[in-house]
Each structure stands twice: as C-alpha cells, then as structure tokens.
N, C-alpha and C positions, 0 to 999 in steps of 0.2 A: 502493498500500500504507501506507503512512503519513500518517494524514487528517490531521496539520497543515502536515505539508509540502504535502499536496497542496494544503489551503485558501490557503497563502501564496503558491507560484509552481505551478501545474496543469502548465503548460506546461512549464518547466524539469526539473520533476520528474520527468513522464512520457516526458521525452526521455533521460532516464538507462535505460541498461540494468537486466535486470529483477534480476540478481545483485544488481547495488550497489543498486538500491532494497528488495532484499529483505535485504540485509543490515544496511541503514539501519535500517529499521524493525525488524528481529528485534532488535540490541541497544537502541534506545531503548523498543521497547515490555517487553523483559525487565528493564532496569537500575533504568529510571524507577519501574516500578510493587515492585520487590524491595527499594528501600532507602527505601521508604513505613514499612517494618516496625522496621527500627533506630532511626530518628526517633523513631517513636511510641514505641518501650521504655524509649529513654532521655528523653523528655519526660514521660510519664503514667507510669510504672512497668507492674510485669508486668500486674496485672490490669486495669488500663483499657485498656492499649495492646494486649491479644491481644483484648478486645471490639472494638476500633477496627479492628484488623486484619483479624478475621473478615467485620468488615462490609465496609469497603475489598477484600478477595479475592472475597465477594459478587459485588460491582458491577463489577472488574474483568471477573470472567470472563463477566457477562453482558454486559459491552459489548464488552470481544474476541471472542465469539461473537455477535455481530452486533445486538446490541441497541442501542436508545438513538440520540443524534445521532451524525453526519451521515447522513441516510436513503441518500446516492449513495454510501455506502460499505458499506452493513450485508451485502451480498451477496458482497463482497470479504472483509470482516472474519473473515464466517460460514466461507468456505472457508480461508483462512488456521488457523482454529482447528479445523477439521478437523470438523463438526459434525455427521456422521454419526453413525447409531445402532448401538451395537453388538447384536449377536443375543446369545442366552443361551450358543449356545456362545465366542461370541468372551469374553462379559464372563470364562468359567472361563477361556480361556488368556491372554488378556488379567491377571487376578490373579497366575496360574502364574507369567506371565512377569513380572512386577511382582516379585513377593515373591523369585523368585529370582534377577531381576536386583540386587536391595539384598544377596544373600548373596553373590553373583561378585565385588561392587567390594570388600566386606568381607574374603573370602579373600584379595582378591588384596592387599590393604594389608598382611593379616597375613603371607603370605608375603614381601612387601615388605620388611618388617622385622623378619624371620627371617633375611633373605641381609644387610641392614646394620642398623646400629642405629639404634634409634625417636627420631630428635630430638624429645622431648617439650616444650621447650621452645619451639620453634620453631612448632609445631603450637597449642598452648596461647593463645601468642601471638594478642590482640585478640578472644580470648573468653571473658573472666572475667565470670562471673556474679555474684559476690562482692556485688554491690550488690542482689541481690533476695536479702535473707535468709531464705526460705523455699525449701527443698526439695522441695516441691510445686509450686510456681511457676517453680522452675529448670525442670523438665520441663516446666509448660504452655508456656515462653517458648522451651524445645528441640524444642517439637511446631510449635507455631506459627511457629518460626524455619525449619525444616524445609518445612511444608506452602506458606509464603510462598516460598522458592524452587524448591521444585516447581512450582507451580502460575507463577508468573512466568516461569522460565525455560524452562519447556517450552512455553509461550505462544510465548515469542521465538523462540528458536531451533530449537524443533522444528514451530512452527506457522507463524510470518508470516517466519520466516528460510528453513526449509527446506521448507517446501509449494509456494512459487512457484518457486524453483529445480527442483524436482522436476517440475514440469508443463511445465518451457520443457528443463531438462538430462537428466532422468532421476534416481531416485532416489539412484544410486552417486555423483556432482557434486554433485547437492544434502546426501546426509548427510556427506561430507568436509569440504564447507567450513562445514555449521554446527557439525560435530564440532569445526573447527580453533578456530573463533572462541569456542566453550566453550570450547577449553584456554586461550584468550588471554586470556580475563576471568579462569580461575583462575588464572594462570599471576603475578596480581598478589598474590599470599599467600603470608605466612610459612610455611607447610607445602607450598609448590608447590617442593619439591626434585625432583631429576634423575627419581629412580625414581618420583615420582608423575605425572609427565609423559603418561608410556605409558596409566598408569592414567585419567586423566581424561580423554585423548582416546579411551581406546577406551571409558570410559563415554558419550561422548558418540556415539559409534557404534551402540551399541547400543542407544540411548535413539534414536537416528534411525530404525533397524530397524525398531525397537517402532511409533513412528509410522508408518511408512511400510505395516507387514504388516498394522498393526491398521484403520487410518483413522483412529487417534482419538488424542486426547491424552490420557484417561484414564488410561490403563495407566502411560504415561511416566510423568503427575502423581504417579499412587499409589507408583510405582519410585522414581521422583526423592526422592518425601519420606521412605520406608519409609529408603533409603540413607541422606539426611542428617539424620533421625533419631540414627540409628546414629553420624555422622560427628560431630555437635553433642554427643551425650550421650557420647561414649566417647572419641575421638580429638583433639577439640579442647576440652570442657571439662573430660572426668574426672570427671563428677557418676554414669557408670554404673560407674567405674571404670580402671583406669589398665594399660597394654600394659607388662608386666614380663618378657616371655620375651627369653630373652637370643640375638645370632642363630648360626647353624650353626656359625659358624666358630670358636665358643667351646662349643659343645654337641655339636657334631655332627650329625648325620639322625638327629631322633630322633621318639619317635611324634607326639608334637605338630606336627612338619615336612609327614609324610606325611599328616596327618589333615587339613593346612590343603590338600595339594597335590590329595588328594582332593574336598573342598568345593568347591574351586575348576573343578575337570573336571567334576563331577558338575554342580556348579549352570549353569554356563554353557553344558554340553549342554542342560540342561531348557531353559533362556532362549531356546537356536536352537532347540530343537523346536518350544514353543511361539508362538515366531515364525513359523516354516512352517506352522505348523496356523492361525495367524491369517490368513498371505496365502490361503494355500490356499482360507480359508474364504470371504472376501473375494473371491477371483475366481470362485469360484465363485458367489457373489449375484449377480457381475455378468453372468454368463453366463446366470444365470435371468432 
C-alpha cells in the first residue's frame, strides 16, 4: 500500500499484516499532504499560498487516484482511492448525505455547548488569522484549509486506511479502525475536550459509512470540507461570529435548545437515509 515503503523494503513490508500496512499508509498519506497547506500559508501568504495549494491538491488527487509513477502501484492506489464512478442518483444522494452530515456535526457541537460552557479560548488557540489583513483572504484561507483537510484526510483515513481493511475484515471493523485513528489524530488539538471526543469519533463513523455505502470518496470529501468550513470560520477563528449561548443549566430548556435537538435528529436521519439509498443503489448496480 505505501509506495515509498514498498520501494525501500518490499519483502518486509508485504510480510506485515494488511491492517497494519493500511494504518501506516493511511496516516502518512493523510498527514504529510495535509501539512503542506500550513507551510505554504506561513511562507507565501494567503494569495500565493492558496494558488499553490490548489495546484498541489490537484496533483495529489491525480497521484493518489492511480496516476503517475510507480506503474506497479497504480491499480492499488486507484482501489484505495475508490475510483468508481457515481451514477446520477448516487450523486444526488451523495450530496444530500454530505450537506446533512456537516449539519449533523455542527448541531451536535451546539448541543454540547448548551450542556457545558463553550471554552472559546481553547477552540481559538492555534487558529489566529490576524496575520491576514483582508477579511476576503481570511475566508479564502478558511475554505482552502477546509478543502485541504477534507481531501487529504478522506484519502488517508477512508481511502488508503479503511478500504484495504474492508476487503480483509469487512466494513464494520474497517470503519471502527479508521474512525479510531481519525479521533486519535484530533485529540492533539486544544479544542479536543472530553465532550468533543464522541463527536469526532461519530464524525469518523459517519464518513466511513458514507465512503462504504457510496463506493466513493467524493461525498466524504465534500461533507468533510463543508463541516470544516463551519469549524474554521465559526468555532475556531470567529470570522463568522461567536457562540454566545449559555448552558441550559443557567437558562433552562429553552426554544433554542429544542431547535438544536430537532436539527440534530432530522439531519442525522437524513444522512442515514441517504447512505441507505446509496448502498441499495450500489448493490443493485453490482447485481445488474
């Protein structure tokens, strides 16, 4: 799975368990690529860095999807990237799942911070965009940051890590493993409070189910990017506003809390429905 490791020590690499190879490959494919954008942003500034990152992501998708050298791993890379085509129906349900996935995660965060106090200082630590003077370019940085994380992390976790384990041990084991390592990665952040842990793990599970049910990383990348745009713009940098609602221990169960509960329940139901439709369509296509 991991091209560089295979080249250095192919016999030793191939003797490792498939799950271990998938975990190592997925982590490297995700983390190395995802950290290109921060380096570009700090060294080049927002306008040039955004252009450079878009070019980098285009080549990254091309290579991870099976393009370029080495020829011996093209098929393996394409399979890990889930390069199958989506039908028109799958595109519709995939986009519905992506949008409502992002809504589900944000609704869950709102509910969390209606139960406990929002630790704004922890959430904002490490996400200072004050070095970017223009609000427009701050938004560009947010969108590119979200797209970078969405593309690279989905390729690594739901592609190169989850896909080989699916083939070996089934989707349940694969989704749990990829979600666990996805959660571990984000536990290094200051905002990873105890309450956020199940939300991050749950996001990983939903994205894993979406990748498996659709047979594609595209809906996952779009959903992840939409989620991260909200996270970067609102929760982490505050350029879209601040969360000021008080916990219900102070306000009581008010209308805002009930609306949040309804939004979470409806969004999650729509995501699960969309994934069921995607899986049914994929199975029907295989049977045909």
